[in-house]
N, C-alpha and C positions, 0 to 999 in steps of 0.2 A: 586518458590521463597524460598529462605533460610531465616529463621528468628531465632533469638536467643536473649535471655536475658543474658547479660554478667555479671550480678551482683553477682551471687551466692546467698546465702541466705541472705536477707536483715535483719539486726538487727535493727528494727525500734526504739526500746527503747533506742538505743545509739545515735540517731540523735538529733541534737540541734534543736528542733522544735520552730519556732518563734511564737509570739502571733498572733492570727487571725487578719487579716487586716493590717499586717505589709508589708510595701513596701519600697524598696530602693529608691535612688535618680535617678532612670533611666530616669525619665522625667524632671529632674531638668534642668533649664536653668540658664544662668548667672544672678546673683543678681545685683542690682544697687550698685554703689559705688566702691571705690578702697581702697587698703591698710587696709582692715578690719581684725583685729586680730581674730583668731578662738575663743579666749576666750570670745570676746564680743557676740558671737553667741550661745555658748554652756554653758556659766556660769562656775563656779569654778570647778564642778565635771567633766566637759568635756563630759558627756554622755547624757545630758538631752534631747535635742530637735531633735536628729536625729532618730535613730532606737531603737528598743527594745534591751535589754542587750544581749551581746554575750555570747555564751557557757552557755545556760540557765540551762542545767542539772547540771553543776558543781556549778553555782552560787546560786542555790537553797539552797545549804548547808551553804551558807554565807549570808542568808537572814537577813533583818533588815535594815530599812532605815538609821539609824545612822551609822551602820558599813559601808554600801555602800558609804555614803557621805564622811566619814572620809577617807576611802580607796581611793576614787576618788581624794580627795584633796592631799593625800600623793603621789599617783602615778603621778599625773600631775605635782607635784612639784619636786619629786625625779627624774623623767625622762621625761622632755620635750626634746626630742632629738633635739629640736631647740636650746638647750643650753647645749651641752654635755661637758664632761671634755676633754680638749685637752692641751697637753703640750705647754707652751708658751715660753719655753727656746730656744733661738737661732733660732727662726723662722723668716725668711725673707718674708714679705708679699708683693706680687706683685699685685697691685690693678688692673692691666689689665688682667693678668692671662690667661691661657688656650689657646694656639694657638697663632696666630699673635697678637703682642701688638697693641691694638687699643681701642679706647673708644667706638667702635661700635661692634655690633654682626651681621654680620662680613663679610668682603670682601671675605674671603676664602670659603664661602658657595654659592657664585654665580656659577651657573652651565654653562656648555659649550656643549650643545647638538650638536652644529655645528662641533665639533671635532669628533663626533661619528656617526651621522645619515647618513652621505654620504659616509662613507668608508666601505670597506669589513670587515667581521669579522676577528679578529686576536687574537693572544695570548698576554695578558698583564702580565708582570712580575713585582711583587712588593716585596720589602724586608722590613719587619717590625721588629723593635727592641722594646720590651716591657720593660719599666722601671717604677719607681715611683719617685715622687718628691712632696714636700710640695708646694701647690698652694693655692690661695685664690680666687676661682672663683666668690664668692659673697662678698668677704671681710673677710671671716672666713677661717683661715688656716686649711688645711687638706691634708693628704697624698693621692695623686691621681695617678692612672695609666696613663701612657703616651705611645703612640705609635710614634716612631720617634720623641720624644720630644713634641708631640702635645696632647692636650686635648680640645675637643674630638679628637678621632683618625683621621687620614687622610681621606678626602673625596675621595671615589672611584666612578668613572664614567666609564661606558662601554656601549656596545650595545648588543642587543640580538644576540646570537650565538658566542660571544667572549669566549675565554678560559681565566680563571683567574688562575695565578700561584702565590701564596702568601707564601713567606717564612717567618715564624714567629719565631723569636729568643727570648727566655725568658732570659732577661738580669737582672732579679731581683737578687740582691746579698744580700738581707736582710735575716738574720737568720730565718729559718723556713718559707721562702717564699713558696707560693703555686705554683703548676703547673697551667698553663693557657690553654685556648682553645678559638677558635673563631667559633661562629655559624653565618650562613649567613641567617638572618631572612627573610623568605618569598621565598627564592629561592628553587626550586623543587629538585635540586641535583639529577636529573635522571641519573642513571648509576653511581652515586658517593655517595652512602649511607655513605660510610666510611669517607667522607669529611664534614659531617654535623656538626661536632664540638661539639658533646654532650659527655662530659666525663662520662664514665661508660656505655654508650650505643654504640657509634661508635668509640671512641678512648680513650686512656689514656691521662692524662694531660701532657702538655709539661713542663718538669721539668726545674728548674733554670739552666742556662748555656747550655741548649739544644735547638734544633731547630726542626721544622717540616714544611713541605711544603704542603699547601692545593693546590690541582690541580683539577679543574672541569670546565665543559663547561656550560655556561648559556643557558638554553633551548630557542629555537627559538621563542616559544610562550610567553616568559616572557619579559615584559618591564614595568617599573613603579618605585615606591618609595619603597626602602628596607633599611635595615640597618644591621650592624654586631655588635655583642656583645659577651662578655664572656659567656661561658656556663659551668663554673667551679666554684663551691662555690657561693659566693655572690659578685664577683668582679665587676659585672655590676654596683652595687651601688656605687662603688668607682671610676667609670669613664672609665671602659674598654669597650668603644663602639664608633661607628662612623657611618657616613652616607654612603649609597650605592645607587646609582641611575643608572638604566638600561634604556637607551634610545631606542626608537622604530626606526628602520632603515627606511629611506625614500625609496620609490620605485625608480627603475632606472630612472633617468631623472626628478624625481619629487621633491617636497619640503617635508619637515618633516610633516607627516600627522596630528599629534596632534596639531602642531603649527597652521596649516591652520584651523583645525576644531574649535579650541577654541580661535583663534585670539589673542594670547599673543606674546610678543616680547622678553621676557627674563624669565629665570627660576632661582629659588633660593631655598635653602634647609633650613628648620627650625627644629632643634632638640630641642624639648620642654619637660621638665620633672621636677618632684620634685627632691629634693636634701637633703641629710643628712649630718650633720657636724661630727657626730661620725663615726669611722671606721665601715664598714658594718658588720664585725664580731661581734662587740659590740652591734649593733642594733639587730642583729639576736639573740644573747644571751638574750637580754632583752625580746624579743618576746616569746621565748620558756620557759622563767622562769615561773614556775607554779603559782607564786605569782601575775602574771600579767594577768591571766585569758584569755590568747590568744587575748588580745586587740592588734591591729596593732599599732606600734609606728608611730605617725604622723611625717611627714617630717618637716624640718626646713626652707626650702627655695625653690626657683625654679630657673632654669637656662634655657636660650635660647642660643643655640650654645655655651655653656660653660661659659656664662656670667650671672650674676645676681647682686642683691644688697640686703644685709641683714642689717636691722636696729639694730646696735650694742646695742642701749639702751634697746632693748627687751630681751637681753640675760639674762638667769637665773643666778643670782649672786651665787647660790649654786654650779653651774657647769660652771665656767668661760671659755670663749673662747678667742683666740687671734684674735681680730676683728679690722679691719680698715674700717671705713665708706667710701664707694665709691658711686659715683653717679650712679643712675640707668642707665644701658646701653640703648642707642638708638638702634633701629633696622635699620641698614643701608641697604636699599633696592636698587636693580638695577634700574638705571634710564631708565624707559620705561613707555609707556602709559598703557600697560597691562602686568601684571606680574603673572607668575605661581609660587605659593608657594607650595612646597612639604613639608608636615609637618609630623614629626614622634614624637610620645609620647615615649621618652626614659626613662620615669619615672619608679619608683620602686613600688609605692603603689597607686597613685591617678590618676583618669581621669582628663582631662582638657577640659574646654570650652574656645574658643577664640572669641573675639568680636572686632569690629572696630568702632571708631567714625569717622563720616564724610566719611563713606565708606561702602562697602558691599562685602561679599564673594560670589563667585559662585562656588559651589562644583562640581567638574567634575569627580573625581575618588577616590577610597578608596584602601587601602592596596597596592597590587602589580599592580597598574594601572588599576584596574577593574572599568569600567565606571558606573556611576550612571545614573538614568533615565534623559532624556532630559527635563522632566517636573519638575525637582527639582528647586525650586525657589531660587533666590539670597537672601541673608540674612545678617544682620549685626552681627549675632552670629551663631556659629556652634559648636556642641559638643553632647554628651560627647565623647572625644577621649581617649580610655583607654590605659594603658601601652602595648606597642607592636603594637598598631594600627597606621595606617597612613591615611592621606587624602591629596588630591591635590585640591587646590582652585585657582581661578583666581581673582585677584584684578584689577579693572579698575580705572584709574585716568584721564580719558579723558576730564572731565568737572568739573567745580568748583561749582556744585550745593550744596545746603545745604544737611545735612544728610537725606537721603530718608527714613530711618527707624525710625527716630524720637528719636535717642539716644542723650541725652543731652551732649553738649560739648561746649567749648569756640570757638569763631570764629577763623578759621585758623589752629586749632589744628587737628592733626591726630595721633591717638594712637591705639595700639593693647593691649587689656586687656586680661590677662590670669587668669582664675579662677580654682583653684584646687577643685575637687569634694570632698564633705564631707564624702562619704560613708565609707571609710576605716580610718576615723579619729575618733576612738572611744574615745580617750582621748584628752583633750585640750592641744595644744602646744601654750603657750602664746607668744612664740617668732615668730610664723609664721604669715606672712601676706598672707592670702589665696588668695587675689585678688591683682594683680599688673598690672599697666599700663605702657607699654613701648612706648616711643615716636617713631614715624616713621620718618626717614630722608631718602630722596631720593637722591642718588648720582647724582650730577650735578644740584641739586636744592639748592636754598639759604634758603629755609624754608621747613616746612612740610605742604604744602598747602593741603586743602581738595580735595578729589577726589571721583568720582562716575561715573559709565558708563552712557553715553548718551543713551545707548540702554536699560537701566533699568528704566522704568517708576515708578511712585510712587506705583502703584498697583502691581508691579513685585517684590518688595523687602519685605521679611518677617522679623519679629523681630528675629526669630531663626529657624534653621534647626536642627532637632534632628537626629543624625546619625543612631540611632536604628530604625527609621521609614522610611529611604530612600530606594527606590526601585532601582533595577539595570536596565541594558539595556535589551531590548527584546531578547529572545533567539531564535536562528534559528534551523533548522531541525537537525543540527549536535549534538544538545544536547537532542535529543529525549529520551535518556535513563533516563532523570530526571523524566519523567512522572510515570514510574513504576519500581522502583529500584528492582533488583533481590535479593538483600541482605538487611536485616534489623538487627540492633543491638541497644542495649540500654546501656547507661552508667549512673552511679549515683555518684555524687561527694558531699563531705561535709568536714567540719573541725570538728574533734572530740577532746574532752578533756577527757582522760580516766585515772582512777587510775592505770590501768595496765601499763601505760606509765608515771607514776609518775605525772600525771596531766599536762604533757607537750602537746602542741597542735600537732595533727597529721592530715595532709591532706590526703584524700583518694579518689580514684576513684575505685568503685567496690571492696572495701575492700583491695585494693592494694595501697601501698605508694611507690612512686619513689623518693628515697633519697639515693644518692650514698655515701657510707661510705668510700670507698677506691678509691681515684682518680688515683692510680697507678695500680689498679687491671685490669685484662683483661676485655675489654668491652663485652657486650652481643653479639655484632655482631661477635666477634671472638670465641665465645664459642658455643658448642652444646646446644640444648634446655634443656637437662637434667641437665646442670650445671648452669642454669640461677638463680634458687632460691637461691643457696648458694652465688651467686655473689652480690645479692641485698637483704640483710637480712631485715626482716620487723620489725617495732618497737614494735609490740605486737604479742602474740601467736594467737590472734583471726584473724590475717591477714595472707595472703599468696600472693606471687608474681603471678600475672596473666598477661599473654601476649596474648590477643585474637588474633587468627590466622584466617585470611580470605584467605583460600587456593586458591580459584579461583580468578584470576585477569585478567585485560585486559581493554582496552578502552571502550568496550561495556558492561562491567559488573559494574553497578552502585550500590551504597549502600545508604541506609537511616540510618544515625547515629543520635540517639536521646541522647542529653546530658542533664541530669536532675541535677539541683542544689538543694540539700536539705539544704543548708546553708542559714542563714539569711543575708548574704552578697553576692553581685554579684561577679562574677569571669570572667575576660577576658581570654579565652582559645585560645592558639596558637597551630596549628597543623603543625608539621614539614613534609616536603616532599609533601605537598598537598595544594591546595586551595579547597574551597567548596562553594556551594550555600546555603544560609540561607533561607530556604523555609518557616519557621515559627519560631516565638518567642512568648512565652507567659507564663502565670501562670494558674494553675488550678483554676476553680471556687471554691468559698467557699463551703466546704462540700465534695469536690472530693478528698481530700487527697493531698499528695505531688507528683509532677512529672507527666509525661506522659509516659505510657508504651504501645506502639502500639501492643505488643504481648498479651495484656490483652483484651479479647473480650468484657469485661464490660466497657472499657474505651472509651469515645467518642473522635474520632479523630478530631483534630483541622483543620481548613481550612489552606491549604498550597498555596503558590504562586510559581507555577512552570513555570509561563510565563515570568516574569521579576524579579527574585530574585536577591538580592545583592550577589556578589561573593567576598569572603574574605579568609584570612588565619588566622585571629585572630578575635574572636567573643566574645562579652559580653553575659554571661549567667546570667539572672536576678536572684535576690534573690528568693528562693523557686520556681523558674521557670524552663524553659527548652528552648532549641533551637533544631530545626530539620534541619539537614545538609544532603545534597545529593551531591555525587561526584562519578566519575568513579574510580575504583580501578586499576589505570594505572601506578603505581610506586612501584615496588616490593622493599621490604626492611623492616627494623625496624625503625619505626617513632614514635617520642614522641608527645603526646598530653598533654598539661599541662597549669596550670594557670600561667599567666605572672605577677601577683603580686609576687615579688621575695620572700617575706617572706613565702607566701603560697607554692610556688614552692619548697622552701628550706626544708619544713617539709613534703614534699611528695605528694603534690596535682598534680599528673600526672600519666599517664599510657602509656605503650608502645604497639603499634599495629603492628602486623606482617602482611604484605600484600604479598601474593604469597610466592615464595620460595626465599631463600637467596642464591645468586650465590656464588660458591666456591671462585671466584675471590675476592668478597667483604670480605669474611671471612679472606682470606689470607692477604688482604690489611689492615684490621682492626688489625690483629695480629701484623703486621709490625709496626703499629703506636706506640705500647707500647715500649718505649725506656728503655732498661734495663742497 
């Protein structure tokens, strides 16, 4: 067995150690009530009731209750990004915005598996034109990225084994416009590392007026809920994303297998996430400003399928916005007795919890269609779903019983409530309604009648299903390598605030920061290993670029990867090119120090679940905690592992892993992507 600690020398005195007993909102469920401003919960300073103060080493220099209180008042007033400065001259506000003009969200997200599951694999050609326009998805005007004139971008449906050929043209004609790229979140990209869409790693950015064609085959093993999004700069926060659903083919002469198993009649996609009114670049500049102590800027609003509703009266008068009050959009759902909802958290900062009145969810899969245990109970609430994560649920409306889970609601009403998690809202945004309820309207129905499955008895419905506690399906003998992985490795991640970096926040994994400075420079995949360090300069002299190399690879060679989080905030980590089994999640007991190191003989190993662990490609690592991941090293290439909170990712919280050898073909292809 090969074991290695990839951390280098840990400088423990530099870590932001939280107070003993600090825990994040990992177990938080949806609170009662709707439309509750954040300010009502946290008070004027915005930091009071949630977690201990962030970046403790730095803030000790600014001690004093009076100073902290005054600074908190100033910061929450000067920048509630819920009421940022936006030019109001000449802006045309479209109250419907974003995609097809409709008061609902939205017919264009109804899925059509019947067009894909019965046919043979084929090549699907798409042409995308990337532009920007001023829209008002929630009533507040903002410059938003469009693909073929749509926000969110076009929904892509395919089947396992299809080849996707997507020609992306950067039609941005704005002075100083950035290059763009597209990452296919959750797809393995086997044999197509250079098509992964990561600027600085697998490609150069697609410059304005230029085009690039992504060409790759969807692995036969993959089917489920995915999405695509920008992986250049912070463009994802300005709307450059869309839905991607891969359907599982039916067996010859048979019906679609998942439809039979879960007894649903229709499918629909929900893209749910937080939303900022300021341009993403401005929000990032605020975050890295040393005067803001690495507090994450709270979002302003939330969108479902590109639609939302912002209360204009909440706007900060010191930072006016061009706002038109629009009615909260209803969720227009497919007319069926049982509906499969494929839900993606497209957000930037916050996790979400979803709940139903007069209804229940049955969770059936997470991330890329990976099944959950059949013992998972139905529930009126499910979460927390973190940025980048996905979940598939079935809603049943076959009988008009009262709400089985006991959630208070008016007779005849059906609503979906979305609650943004508090964890990364260090400062109060007085403009944000953290909880919002969206009416459910069923196509073909005259009202939003209550619904609940006749198969779900009173004892079968739970108030809440916590995603971090869900088990997966039982593994068969083909996954025997999970029992004793041949390789072990340890990673450590945190957020640092150092004088050496002018007190600007730095995200690190094993003292490495992945922050691309030159989007036009040659990507690592095109360079020899001895040129990598100069391609990705580090923010401080104490850091160096590390790319752990697992030389031996193959379907039979498994690895146990431990990701330790030394930060007092949790982080959802996404791994490109792979899925993994989460065999353990935890925090060390009091007095054991931070993290878990399986290479330390003095550390007690936690219990692991190798029988029915949940399979994922994006996993939440709790504050001051760890996750233990196991997976086969069966996809050679350079793959990024990074936090999916965009502000953390942007300041370097990520690391590249090399699996096996990089084929000469991939290097040549990556070189060709750089358009000179």
